[in-house]
N, C-alpha and C positions, 0 to 999 in steps of 0.2 A: 716522595710520602712524607717528610718532614712540614713542605708545603701544604698538603691537601690535612692533614692531621691538625693542622693550625688554623687553620678554616673551620674544620668540623668541631675544633673544641671552641672557636671562638661562638659558633652559632650558638651550639651547646650550653654555654654559657649564656646564653639569650635567646632562654629558652622560648619568653614571653612574646618576644619580637619576632622571633624567627617563626614562631605556629601562626602569630597571627598574618603576617607575611605569606605563609606557606597556604593557610585556608582560604586565603581570596585568588590564589592560582589555582588551588585546588578545585576550588567550587566552578570556575571558571571551565575549567577543562572538563568537570563532570556534567556540567548542564549542555555544554558542546556534545560529550557522548550523548545523552540521553536526548537531547531534541534531535542530532542528525541519526540515531538510532530509530527511535518512537516513528520518526518522518521513513525511514527505511522501510521499517515494519507497516506502516500505512500505504505505501507505494507497495510492499508487496502481497497484502491484502486486496484492494482495489483492484491490481492487473491479474490476480488472481481469479478476479470473477470471471476474466473472460477466458481462462484457461475451462470453463464448465462448455466452450464450443470450441469447434474443429476453427484451427485458427484462420482458415479461408471460407468460414461460415458467413452468409450476408441473409440480414432480414429486409423483408418488404411489405411495407403495411399501406392498407388501400385507405386515401384519403376523400376527400371531396372534391367535385369538379369546382374551379373557380374562376376558369375562362372557359365559354361557350364554342362548342368545336363540332363539328357536323354531327347535328340532333342532340348531343348533350347539352344537359342544363347546367345552369351552376347551382349549386348545392346538391349534385347527384353524388350518391357514394360508389365510391369503386369496392367491387368486391370480387373475390376468385372463386373460382369451382376446380372439380378435380380434372375437368378438362382442360382448365386453362394453363394449368401446370404441367399435364403433360404435354399439349403442346408447345409451349413454352420450353419443356425440356429438349423436346426433339427439333426446336428453332435453334437451340441454342446448343452447340454440340460440347461446349467444356464445362456443362454443369454435371456435376459430378451424382450427388443426393439432392431430395427438393422433397420438400412436406409443408403440411397445412400445419397450423396451430391454433386450432378451435378453441376457444378460451368462452366459459360461463360460470358464474357462480350461479350454485345450486345448493338445495338442502340434502345433505346425506342424513341418515340414520338406521340403526341398528334397532333391535328390540326395545332396547332400554335408553339411550340417546341419543342425541338427533343436533344437529348444528348445520350453519351455511359453510358452504367451502369451497375453491376454485377446480375445477372441473376441466381438464385438457385432452381434446381427441388428436392423435398424432397418426403419422402413417409411419408404415418402418423404417422410411429412411430415417426418420427424424433419430432414430438412436445412432446412427452415424455423424450427426450436427452436433446434437446436445450429449455430454457425457452424464450419466444419469447413473448413480451407482447407488447399492441397498445395502442397508445395515442388516436390515435382516431378510431371509426370503430371497429372492432374485427379481429382475426388473425384467419389463416385458421381451417376449421374446419371438420368432418371425413364428413359430406353430401360434401364436396367441394373434397374431394378425391373419394366415393363414388360414388358419380353420373358424375365424371369427368367433372368437372366446369371450365370455364375458369377466373379462380379468382386470383387475385392477392393483396399480401400486401406489402408495397414497404416503404422505409426507408424515413426519414424527409426531408434531402437532396433532395432526387430523387420530391418529391411531393413538394418541395419549384421550383424545376427547371422547371417541368411541368406545372407546375398547379400554377403560382405564383397570389395572392393576392385572390386566390380561394381554397373551399374545394377539396379533392383529393376524399373524398369517394364517390363511384355510378359513378365516372368519369371512362372514358376508354383509354388505353394505347395500341400503335400497338408495335407490335415486330414480324419480320417477316412477314409473314403472317397472324399471330393468331391476334384477339383481348380482351384483357383482360380487366374486371371489377373489379376496385382499392374497396377491402372490409375493408381494414385496412391499418395505418401508424403503422409503429413500434415504438416503444418508444424511443425516446433516452436515451442512461447511457453511462456510461463511464465503465459498463460491458459486453456492446455489441460493442466499438466504433465504428467499423464498418460498422455497421447495417445502419446507416443513407445513406448511398449509394449502399445498397444492395437490391434486391427485391427476394419475396421467391413464387413458383407455384408450385401446385404438379406436381410428376414425372410425369405421364402420357401425362400433356400437355405440360412440358418439351420437351420430345422426340418428340410430335409430333412441336412444336415449332424449337426446334435448330435441325435441320437436321434428325430427325428419330435418335437422337442417342442413342445409346443400351446398351453402357459400360461407366463403369465411373473410375475415378480413388481413390473416396475418399469414405470410409464409416464408419458410426459411428454404438455402440450398448450399450447397459450397460449388464451387468449381478448381479445376485441375491447377490451372494456372493464376487463381487469383485475380483473374484479369478482363472478366466478362461483365461487369457491372455496368458498363456501358450500353451494350450489348441489348442486355436485358430492358434496360430503363428502354431502349430504342424498340423493343419489340412489341414492351405492355402500351408505351405510348400509342402504336400504330394498332394494337389489338381492341383497344378500348376508347378508340379517336380521342385521346388527351394532346391539346395544345402543346408545343414542346415549350410553351412559357410560362403554362402552369406549373406552379411548384406545390403546388398542397393536395394534386392528385395522388401522387407517390412519394415516401418517403422510402428510399434504401439507407440500409447501414451497413457497415461493411466492419466486422471484428477488428479487422487489421486497421480501419480509420479512428475506432474509437480508442484502441490499445494506444495508436499514437499519438490521439489530442490528451489521453491521460499520462502518458509518459512527457511530452511537454507543460502539461498543468504542473504534475510533481517537481519539473527541473527548476520549477520558478518557485514551488513552495521549501525545495533544498536549498536553493539560495537564500530564500527567507530566514530559514532555519541556523542556517549560516552563518547570516550576519547577528542572528541574535546573540547562537555562542560564541562569535568572535568578539561582539560587543562587550559581552558579559566577562569576557577574558580579559578584554584590554583594562577595563577598571583592575583588575588581580593587579596584572604587571604595571601599571601607573602606582597601585600600591607598595610593589616592587621598590620602584624607582624614591619615592618619597622616605622609604624605609632605609633604602641603602644610603639617602643622603643624611637623615640623621643618627646613622651608622656611624657615618663618616665626622660630621659633626661631635661626637660623643668620643673620637677616637682621635682626636686632632693630638693630644699629647705624645701618644702612641707613634703617628705616624713623622710628628716631629724630631721623636727618637731615632723612629729608623731613618730618617733621612739624613739625621745628625749623623749615624756611624756609617752611611755612605747607599743607604739604600738609593737604589736610583728611581726615578719616577714613573719609569715603564713598569718597575717591580709594584709598586704602590698600583698600578691602574691594573695591574696582573690580578692581585689580592683582591681588590673590590668589586673585577668583574666575575671571578670565579666564584667569590662567596654570592653574588647575584646568580651565576647561573646553577651552583649547587641546590636554591634556594629554588628557583623554577624547577629544573631537573625531581629533584624526588619531591617538590609537590605535583609536578605535572605526572608523573609517574603514578602516585599514588591515586591521583583524581581520576588517572586514565581506567587503572583497576577496579576504582567501586564504582564508576560508571558503569564497563563490563559488566562487573557482576551481576549488579541491578538491572539491567540488559537481561541478563542470563536468568535472574528470577523473575522476570515481566513475562518473557517467553515462557517460562515453564507452568505457570500458572495460567496462560490464557487457552481460553476453550477452543476448541475446532470452531464454532461459530463466531468467533470476533473476526473483527474486521483485520485485526493485529497479526500480520503474520512473521513470525524469526525476526521481533525490533531488537537488529544485532547491527555494530558497526565493525568493519574488516581491520585486521592487524595493521594494516598497509597506512588507511587514513589514521588510525590511532599514531601510526610513526611518525607520520607527515607531521600531525599537531603538536606531536612533543618536539619534534625538532623545530619547526615554526616558533614553538614556544621557548626553546632556549636562546633561538635568533632573536627573540621579542626580551628577553631576560639579558642577554647581552648588550642590548640597545638600552633597556632600562639602566642598565649599570653603569652605562658610558660617562655618563653626564658625572654621576658623584663621582667617578672616578678620576674625569678630566681634574675635576676642583681639586681632589685629595692631592694627585699629582703635581699641582697647582702651587700649592702651601708651602712657604718656607719652614724651614725648621725653627727660627728663632720666634717669629709671627704666630706658630701653633704651641711651640711652650708657653708664649706670653697670654694667648687668649685660654689655653687649657686652664692657667693658674689664675 
């Protein structure tokens, strides 16, 4: 206890130097916490984008023929129909749900307001593929599809533009020659970032409204085992007479592949952020080594007296290294606590629409960082400690005088 009291007394006696040294360490680990925490929050936000869809969901885009095959011509567009999807579902038994996603920019108006928004026509299976949630009212339900209702769910931005300062639920929107009743407002969130400017209606109503459109470019499906992508591609190539080497006619993207791609991307980003944080921390550690060396220089008389009355070289090393460890430990803990609190404050003020989600750094990472910091402090104090231990008492007293 006397040993540690002596170290703390010396550090407090030199408050300016101790504070300067501690600030460098605290700032380094603070920046490490912030960078890693914000990186984690960004990763959570991006990956949550895919939570809006079923994990085994796959999107198929119709492109253009780039290799002529069996009567097809280059530039011919691939478009799908309801019959095509029905045949596909029968041919590939693992498909669980399948739905078109028809999209058109249309003019929507009420008695007083008008603007252009994205309208999507979907089938009942779409509700099992994409996780649409309502902040007011409800989402479309099976009865809307079975009874061919002119019901619509709209994004928050559409509600604010067309129905300012009033509730949109049970109000009516005119699209072309059709009138739709608003039954729900889609909940805003970063996971479905563009939904605030989208509206959804049953596919049959969409076909009536948008010039009786019978074909579409995009459809979604889910499969039970998440392994029928190849079967779907082979079927579509045969059905539409697409050359196997034509990579522009069909685009098939699975949510699993997209998720893994982003996880790989964020693995690299995470490593880069750790590199920046550790580099900042190393600057503080170098500062500890320099200040400890200066401290030894100033205390040469004290060290000489200690050795003259019988202190061993190991005792001198222990003293210098312990001071370095105390500084790095206290500074590291304070920097970690401040960084953790800042991340909590950032997370508290984030809105639901923010791309950042729960920007936090886990306790295990902080603990490992502090332990690594202490080892670094040990290394930083080692050279000054060896220098102090090697001093001869007579030479120390002469230099000090």
